[in-house]
C-alpha positions as CSV (number, residue, x, y, z in Angstrom):
1,M,2.9,-28.6,-4.8
2,T,4.1,-25.0,-5.2
3,N,1.8,-22.7,-7.1
4,K,3.0,-21.3,-10.3
5,G,4.0,-17.7,-9.7
6,E,4.4,-18.1,-6.0
7,I,7.3,-16.0,-4.6
8,V,9.2,-17.0,-1.5
9,L,11.6,-14.4,0.0
10,D,13.9,-16.2,2.4
11,K,15.8,-13.8,4.6
12,V,16.6,-11.6,1.7
13,T,19.0,-8.8,2.5
14,R,20.6,-6.1,0.3
15,K,23.4,-3.9,1.5
16,F,25.0,-0.9,-0.3
17,G,28.2,-0.4,1.7
18,A,27.2,0.5,5.2
19,L,23.6,1.0,4.2
20,T,21.2,-1.9,4.6
21,A,18.4,-1.2,2.1
22,V,16.5,-4.5,2.7
23,N,17.0,-6.4,6.0
24,A,16.4,-10.2,6.2
25,V,12.9,-10.1,4.7
26,D,10.9,-13.3,5.0
27,Q,7.6,-13.4,3.0
28,V,5.5,-15.7,0.8
29,I,3.4,-14.1,-1.9
30,G,0.8,-16.5,-3.3
31,G,0.8,-17.5,-7.0
32,G,-1.9,-15.6,-8.9
33,S,-2.3,-12.9,-6.3
34,Y,-2.2,-9.2,-6.5
35,C,0.4,-7.9,-4.0
36,C,1.1,-4.2,-3.2
37,M,4.3,-3.2,-1.5
38,I,3.9,0.2,0.2
39,G,6.0,2.5,2.2
40,P,7.7,5.9,2.2
41,S,10.6,6.8,-0.1
42,G,13.8,4.9,0.9
43,C,11.9,2.1,2.8
44,G,13.4,-0.6,0.5
45,K,10.3,-1.6,-1.5
46,S,11.8,-0.8,-5.0
47,T,15.0,-2.5,-4.1
48,L,13.1,-5.6,-3.1
49,L,11.2,-5.4,-6.4
50,R,14.4,-5.1,-8.4
51,M,15.8,-8.2,-6.6
52,I,12.8,-10.2,-7.5
53,A,13.2,-9.0,-11.1
54,G,16.9,-9.8,-11.1
55,H,18.2,-6.3,-11.6
56,E,19.7,-6.4,-8.1
57,V,21.4,-9.4,-6.5
58,P,20.7,-10.0,-2.8
59,S,23.7,-9.7,-0.4
60,S,22.3,-12.7,1.3
61,G,19.2,-14.9,1.3
62,R,17.2,-16.6,-1.4
63,I,14.4,-15.8,-3.8
64,L,12.2,-18.6,-5.1
65,I,9.6,-18.3,-7.9
66,G,7.3,-21.2,-8.5
67,G,9.5,-23.3,-6.2
68,R,12.6,-22.6,-8.2
69,D,15.6,-20.8,-6.7
70,V,16.2,-17.8,-9.0
71,T,18.5,-15.8,-6.7
72,H,21.3,-15.9,-9.2
73,V,19.3,-16.6,-12.4
74,R,19.5,-14.0,-15.2
75,T,16.7,-11.5,-15.5
76,G,15.3,-12.9,-18.7
77,E,15.2,-16.5,-17.5
78,R,13.3,-16.2,-14.2
79,G,9.7,-15.8,-15.5
80,T,9.3,-12.2,-14.5
81,A,8.5,-9.0,-16.4
82,L,9.1,-5.5,-15.1
83,M,7.1,-2.5,-16.1
84,F,9.1,0.6,-15.5
85,Q,7.7,3.8,-14.0
86,N,8.7,5.9,-17.1
87,Y,7.2,3.3,-19.6
88,A,10.5,3.5,-21.8
89,L,8.6,3.1,-25.1
90,F,10.7,3.4,-28.3
91,P,9.6,6.7,-29.9
92,H,10.6,5.5,-33.5
93,L,8.4,2.3,-33.4
94,N,4.7,2.0,-33.7
95,L,2.6,0.4,-30.9
96,T,2.7,-3.1,-32.6
97,D,6.5,-3.1,-32.9
98,N,6.9,-1.6,-29.4
99,V,4.9,-4.5,-27.9
100,A,6.5,-7.1,-30.1
101,F,10.1,-6.0,-29.3
102,P,10.7,-8.6,-26.5
103,L,9.7,-11.4,-28.9
104,K,12.2,-10.1,-31.5
105,I,14.9,-10.8,-28.9
106,G,13.4,-14.3,-28.6
107,G,13.9,-15.0,-32.3
108,L,10.2,-15.2,-33.4
109,S,9.4,-14.3,-37.0
110,T,8.1,-10.8,-37.8
111,A,4.7,-12.0,-38.7
112,E,4.2,-14.2,-35.6
113,R,5.4,-11.5,-33.2
114,R,3.3,-8.8,-34.8
115,E,0.2,-11.0,-34.6
116,R,0.8,-11.7,-30.9
117,A,1.5,-8.0,-30.3
118,R,-1.8,-7.1,-31.8
119,E,-3.6,-9.7,-29.7
120,M,-2.0,-8.2,-26.6
121,L,-2.9,-4.7,-27.6
122,G,-6.5,-5.9,-27.9
123,R,-6.3,-7.2,-24.3
124,V,-5.5,-3.7,-23.1
125,Q,-8.1,-2.2,-25.4
126,L,-5.7,-0.5,-27.8
127,G,-6.0,-2.8,-30.8
128,H,-7.5,0.0,-32.9
129,L,-4.4,2.1,-32.4
130,A,-1.9,-0.6,-33.3
131,D,-0.2,1.5,-36.0
132,R,0.1,4.7,-34.1
133,M,3.4,6.1,-32.6
134,P,3.8,6.6,-28.9
135,S,3.9,10.4,-29.3
136,Q,0.3,10.3,-30.6
137,L,-1.0,8.7,-27.3
138,S,-2.2,10.0,-24.0
139,G,-0.3,9.1,-20.8
140,G,-2.9,6.5,-19.9
141,Q,-2.6,4.9,-23.4
142,Q,1.2,4.9,-23.2
143,Q,1.0,3.1,-19.9
144,R,-1.2,0.4,-21.4
145,V,1.3,-0.1,-24.2
146,A,4.0,-0.6,-21.7
147,L,1.8,-3.0,-19.8
148,A,1.1,-5.0,-23.0
149,R,4.9,-5.1,-23.8
150,A,5.6,-6.4,-20.3
151,L,2.9,-9.2,-20.6
152,I,3.8,-10.3,-24.2
153,T,6.3,-12.9,-22.9
154,N,3.7,-14.6,-20.7
155,P,5.6,-14.1,-17.4
156,Q,4.7,-15.9,-14.2
157,V,5.1,-12.7,-12.4
158,L,4.5,-9.1,-13.5
159,L,6.4,-6.4,-11.5
160,L,5.1,-2.9,-11.5
161,D,7.2,0.0,-10.1
162,E,4.8,2.8,-9.2
163,P,3.0,2.5,-12.5
164,L,0.3,5.1,-11.8
165,S,2.4,7.8,-10.3
166,A,2.8,9.8,-13.5
167,L,-1.0,9.9,-14.2
168,D,-3.5,12.5,-13.1
169,E,-6.2,11.5,-10.6
170,F,-8.9,10.7,-13.2
171,L,-6.6,8.4,-15.2
172,R,-5.1,6.8,-12.1
173,L,-8.6,5.7,-11.0
174,R,-9.3,4.3,-14.5
175,M,-6.0,2.5,-14.7
176,R,-6.6,0.9,-11.3
177,V,-9.7,-0.8,-12.8
178,E,-7.7,-1.9,-15.8
179,L,-4.9,-3.4,-13.8
180,K,-7.2,-5.4,-11.6
181,R,-9.2,-6.6,-14.6
182,L,-6.1,-7.7,-16.4
183,Q,-4.8,-9.5,-13.3
184,N,-8.1,-11.4,-12.9
185,D,-8.2,-12.3,-16.6
186,L,-4.5,-13.5,-16.8
187,G,-4.4,-15.1,-13.4
188,I,-0.7,-14.3,-12.9
189,T,1.1,-12.8,-9.9
190,F,1.2,-9.0,-9.8
191,I,3.6,-7.2,-7.5
192,H,2.9,-3.5,-7.5
193,V,5.1,-1.0,-5.7
194,T,3.3,2.2,-4.6
195,H,3.4,4.9,-2.0
196,T,-0.3,5.6,-2.3
197,Q,-2.4,4.0,0.4
198,P,-5.8,4.1,-1.4
199,E,-4.2,2.4,-4.4
200,A,-2.8,-0.4,-2.3
201,I,-6.1,-1.0,-0.5
202,A,-8.2,-0.9,-3.7
203,L,-6.0,-3.3,-5.7
204,A,-4.3,-5.8,-3.5
205,D,-5.2,-9.2,-2.1
206,K,-2.1,-8.7,0.1
207,V,-0.5,-5.5,1.3
208,I,3.1,-5.4,2.5
209,V,3.9,-2.3,4.5
210,M,7.7,-1.6,4.7
211,D,9.9,0.8,6.5
212,H,13.7,1.0,7.0
213,G,14.2,-2.2,5.0
214,I,11.9,-4.4,7.0
215,I,8.3,-5.5,6.7
216,E,6.3,-3.9,9.4
217,Q,3.1,-5.8,8.5
218,A,1.7,-8.0,5.7
219,G,-1.8,-9.2,5.1
220,H,-5.2,-8.6,3.5
221,P,-5.8,-4.9,3.1
222,K,-8.9,-5.0,5.4
223,D,-6.7,-6.5,8.2
224,I,-4.0,-3.9,7.6
225,Y,-6.5,-1.0,7.7
226,D,-8.6,-2.3,10.6
227,R,-6.0,-3.9,12.7
228,P,-2.6,-2.2,12.3
229,H,0.2,-3.8,14.1
230,S,2.2,-0.8,15.1
231,P,1.8,3.0,15.4
232,Y,3.8,3.4,12.2
233,V,1.4,1.2,10.2
234,A,-1.6,3.0,11.7
235,R,-0.2,6.4,10.8
236,F,1.0,5.5,7.4
237,M,-2.0,3.6,6.1
238,G,-4.2,6.5,7.3
239,G,-7.8,6.4,8.6
240,Q,-6.6,5.8,12.2
241,N,-5.8,7.9,15.3
242,V,-3.0,6.8,17.5
243,V,-3.9,7.3,21.2
244,S,-1.7,6.7,24.3
245,G,-2.4,6.0,27.9
246,R,-0.9,4.5,31.1
247,L,-2.3,1.1,31.8
248,E,-4.1,1.0,35.2
249,S,-5.8,-2.4,35.3
250,V,-6.9,-5.4,33.3
251,S,-10.2,-7.2,33.6
252,G,-10.4,-10.3,31.3
253,D,-9.3,-9.1,27.9
254,L,-10.2,-5.4,28.5
255,A,-7.7,-2.9,29.8
256,A,-8.3,0.4,31.5
257,A,-5.7,3.1,30.6
258,R,-5.5,6.7,31.7
259,G,-4.8,9.3,29.1
260,A,-2.7,12.5,29.2
261,E,-5.7,14.6,29.9
262,G,-7.0,12.3,32.7
263,G,-9.7,10.4,30.7
264,L,-10.1,6.7,31.0
265,F,-9.9,4.5,27.9
266,R,-11.2,0.9,27.7
267,V,-9.0,-1.1,25.3
268,P,-9.5,-4.7,24.1
269,L,-6.1,-6.4,24.6
270,R,-4.4,-8.3,21.7
271,A,-1.3,-8.9,23.7
272,P,-0.5,-9.1,27.4
273,A,0.3,-5.9,29.2
274,E,1.2,-5.0,32.8
275,P,-0.2,-2.2,34.9
276,G,2.0,0.9,34.6
277,A,3.0,0.2,31.0
278,D,2.4,2.6,28.2
279,L,-0.5,1.4,26.1
280,R,-1.0,2.6,22.5
281,F,-4.1,2.0,20.5
282,A,-5.7,3.0,17.2
283,V,-9.2,4.4,16.8
284,R,-10.7,4.6,13.3
285,R,-11.5,8.2,12.3
286,D,-14.9,7.3,10.9
287,K,-16.0,5.5,14.0
288,I,-15.8,8.6,16.2
289,A,-18.7,10.8,17.3
290,L,-18.3,14.6,18.0
291,E,-20.3,16.6,20.4
292,P,-19.8,20.2,21.7
293,G,-18.2,20.2,25.2
294,E,-15.1,20.7,27.3
295,K,-14.9,17.3,29.0
296,G,-16.1,13.8,28.2
297,G,-16.5,10.5,29.9
298,E,-14.8,7.2,29.2
299,N,-13.4,6.5,25.8
300,S,-13.3,10.2,24.8
301,I,-10.9,13.0,24.2
302,A,-11.6,16.7,24.5
303,G,-10.1,19.3,22.1
304,R,-10.6,22.3,20.0
305,V,-11.1,22.4,16.2
306,S,-7.8,23.3,14.6
307,N,-8.6,22.5,10.9
308,V,-11.6,21.6,8.8
309,E,-11.3,20.1,5.2
310,Y,-14.2,19.4,3.0
311,Q,-13.4,16.2,0.9
312,G,-16.7,15.8,-1.0
313,T,-18.2,12.7,0.5
314,F,-16.8,13.4,4.0
315,V,-15.4,16.3,6.1
316,K,-12.1,15.9,7.9
317,V,-12.1,17.7,11.3
318,E,-8.8,18.0,13.2
319,L,-8.7,18.6,16.9
320,A,-5.9,20.0,19.1
321,T,-5.9,17.7,22.2
322,A,-3.6,16.9,25.1
323,Q,-2.4,13.9,23.1
324,K,1.0,14.4,21.3
325,E,-0.5,12.8,18.2
326,E,-2.7,14.6,15.8
327,F,-6.4,13.6,16.2
328,V,-8.7,13.6,13.2
329,V,-12.4,12.7,12.9
330,T,-14.1,12.1,9.5
331,L,-17.8,12.9,9.3
332,S,-20.1,12.3,6.4
333,D,-20.8,15.5,4.6
334,R,-24.5,15.2,5.6
335,A,-23.7,14.9,9.3
336,F,-21.2,17.8,9.2
337,F,-23.3,20.3,7.4
338,A,-26.4,19.4,9.5
339,R,-24.3,20.8,12.4
340,P,-21.0,22.4,11.2
341,F,-18.1,23.1,13.5
342,D,-15.8,26.2,13.3
343,F,-12.2,26.8,14.1
344,G,-11.7,27.0,17.9
345,D,-14.9,25.1,18.8
346,A,-14.6,23.0,21.9
347,L,-15.6,19.4,21.1
348,V,-15.6,16.0,22.7
349,A,-14.6,13.0,20.5
350,S,-16.0,9.6,21.7
351,W,-15.9,6.0,20.5
352,H,-16.9,2.5,21.5
353,P,-14.3,0.0,22.8
354,E,-15.0,-2.4,20.0
355,D,-13.7,0.2,17.5
356,V,-10.3,0.3,19.2
357,C,-7.3,-1.8,18.2
358,Q,-4.3,-2.2,20.5
359,L,-1.0,-1.5,18.8
360,I,1.6,-4.1,19.7
361,G,4.5,-3.3,17.4
362,A,7.3,-0.9,18.3
363,N,6.7,2.8,17.9
364,N,8.3,4.3,14.9
365,S,8.6,8.0,14.5
366,A,9.2,7.7,10.8
367,G,5.5,7.7,10.3
368,D,5.0,11.1,12.0
369,A,5.5,13.3,9.0
370,L,3.8,11.0,6.5
371,A,0.7,11.8,4.5
372,H,-2.6,11.5,6.4
């Protein structure tokens, strides 16, 4: 039996003239889950969200919600609610009437819809402000009103288009907690579009990483972060260095690859590879040790410090190496300040083979310029 709120995307494509915004996407999003779709601007995530909501019609393919084909069903009849990025509150209505507005369209009496609106405002912890106007609220409070209005119709699926982007960092962190709490309490499917990696990892049961209209990788956030499929996913999700080498030999499931500077890397294989092939792998930045030196042994890269950034709980140290990719190490603040490094210091970065993940997807240069 299909779960209520389960979404099935069956080869969903959306074209705008010669531009293919979403390209034959196949994906199942479990009912009652919190799913984050993430990717750079123009990757197709918002277009896909609008198709699920019914604001865009697929050029081809099907969308099913709770086992029902809603591809050509009107927006208000498919069991979804969309919370817009700009909240779109009515400035002339108080909070109760703002939240109750969707029920007015449904023909409920004034008393009934106001009662339900006040109950929903209580759920988002704004019941005590029910008679205030939107202009009297903070940005975080306005967002919670918009959230209450989206939820008032008891949708199977709540769609959120970058809902936290307009908030400052402090409010963004608080609202992340609120969103997750609400989703757990209500038990409905949340689909949340974002371009912020920590937001997706913190909130989601499932992360969908998109680029150029396709899904690069989908799965639990730990799997996406620890075991990226491609160089693009490793770069975009952050926390990983992409390292390349020429495959020399394979022994069991362990490959030996020679790096640009001549060092030897031991890489556990996830997919078959032949000697002579280019091998790319990811190494987590927080699993790397740094020591002074000009040349290291196996599973190491030598370089010079090109940037140091203090981040509070950790310090980000960037090395200029023979690799084309940037190479970053994150050290705990205690470890760094016990033995700090300066610009230009010669260091050797080393790691264990078990902290390496072979990248098996196609290389994608679109990730090169993305935030790290």
